[in-house]
C-alpha angles and dihedrals in degrees: 000000000000139000138203114226133182122226134146092011091299136097121233131191108221135190127189114274091017123135114229132187114213134166115287115294124194099240136116120255109263094023125124123239128192118212113208095179097090111159099182140003123198120191109174106295094349114096123184114190119188127220088235097326133012109253115241094005124127141167121219117211136177121221108236102176148328122233149135127270131229119301115263117205118217114199124186118186137167114194119233092005100089090241119137124149128176127189135171131212135189116190120218114233142181119221112218133190115210109231106174143352112216115197 
């Protein structure tokens, strides 16, 4: 059984007991969050597709930790113009553990 949820402007396919990194959420570590934006639920041969969300469906997750991802280097360069610019970025994330998928 799996579900597709929407959070942080992205869609994620989730399975029970899976760890998932999403964009930073304002929640305490160890707390439980319920996602109501469930786009699809698949249970064996049964498929429920929402228009746009599945009515009455939710996904319960536990917040494991908050952190920052790997550094990404951004390089801008124009040849023969003496232009070279470097920048770094580390995205904040929240690590979630999927507890239950409620159809």
